[in-house]
C-alpha angles and dihedrals in degrees: 000000000000117000123207117255122252090248091057092047092052092047090051091048089058092070129065127217116223113181108307092331127094114220121187116235120241115275113270135218112226122199125214130188133172091253097035118146103161138082095274095246091130140358090263089053095037121165127225125257092239088072093058096124092051092045092054089054090050094048092060125204111321093023128114141218114220114203111199106237103187098051098076141279128312120229110221097196109185092348134263128276118217121186101158132070144154127310137229111347095332120098127206109230124215113188146155113248143172104255092213098053106014089232118143113271133164112261113204115231114186125200137190102265116133137172090273103029126063091215133213130294119260108218117016107199110203133183107304096033096107129124093046129142119198124186145157097027123140112205121201129183098359129158129218099344137008075197117024116188104205102167138025112297139175131206105012116167124187117181142166097006131146132206141185132185099008134147092218132348097209120020126182109199131134120259136194099009098315114151095210139003106204116178115213130191097001135162130199111183138171097355116150137175151129144231094053113168104192110008150312093248145350119199121185150139110061095327115155147162097044134154124199112185139175095353127148130192131176117203133213120234115243129202105242093314130131116329111267123215125175095214117010129185122190145166110018101329110150147167095041127151127200116196127186094340122155124204117184139184103356097164139170111194129197093005098152121259096346128038115205132194126127137196095214127004138179128180135225093266092056121093142183096023120165128194112193121187092336126154130212121183142162100020123148090225129012127001089200111014103186122182099149130106121262096009117172127190118192126185092343126157125212120181141159093017125124090243110011098201121021113187113185105167124081092241128046138128132222118189126182093350127155128210114196133185108331112215123209103200095173095048096134098049112021128098091225143068139220127261141156097238127017120195118201105169114110091214098026120171102175125177121210128177130189094000119181123202119193132176143120096225103057092239117191108279102205132022124183122203091204135042094247139046132083144230121211110208117194106188121005131189120187125190104183139109087258140352108262107205093160112158097011141084119231121202128179121228137165092277098048124274136337118215120202134168114272 
């Protein structure tokens, strides 16, 4: 005879039966402490973090889980599985808080990552874990995902989190036999951290309608290991906006004849990607490495990367962007060179407006990967000892200049 799980019993207990009707109970506030052993109904009866999935079910839509931030760290062990969330339009909120005042406060969650071991994920979000809002969590020593999306989800919000020494902050990879793990209507906002080995986030499958705002991640150089990318899109992810995000020092050293490592990247299956006032610096390859369709960059800054802007598709727009001081770290060994803007589309017709080029070394401004294509530049400012148009033709027209391969 099969017995119901504890999670299902708690979820059922959160509703009341009146006559033949079923009326949802009021949303609950659940309390969590490092030494909790209760049901979470109060700070004196606090629950433990390891019961998070069950606690979310008990909180009901519109409820919240308060994780006491000033009472010590939380050991994540092998990570936590979550397969339940909010319902309808109401989110369940999970946040760090000061247990004396209830005010938001970063709660430290520590994983198993070491110098020699990648470590486990922190929160594994499975099918059913939609309509969740996480905030004010500080992740330390975590493997491939402080948040790992392992099944299809809707309405995930992650805000005001910190991280240090992680493989990835947000990972999107199937789990437990799922065929895809698309993430719909998601927000990642005001998350900042350092010592990131592989990337801040990877979004893929058919994910769409996402906003990533005011986030910063600093990478760690690796010696010929996996390719790092601060923000990476893949598969058919689309309709995603980055705003005011900064990705720094995602580097792959001594990786043979070509050193990779990008600040931001999107792939050919991606579409309708916007980068607004974002910054990419210190990468061993592209600052912005854009292969997707209908990519737009507005008021973005790329500096100290091998190739500050890499535009692969035949159509893209750059408006108000600045390329500053490319840096070719593998100069003595790589089969490559540095430039401000690299064009990879065989039939490229790229539009740029109000472009600024700055450097002290007169680095090559444009490089084309093919012998055809063009870039229309409407408004160009160059601060450099000289204008390095090596390898291209520059023609003036009524809208500015047109750059083509020589």
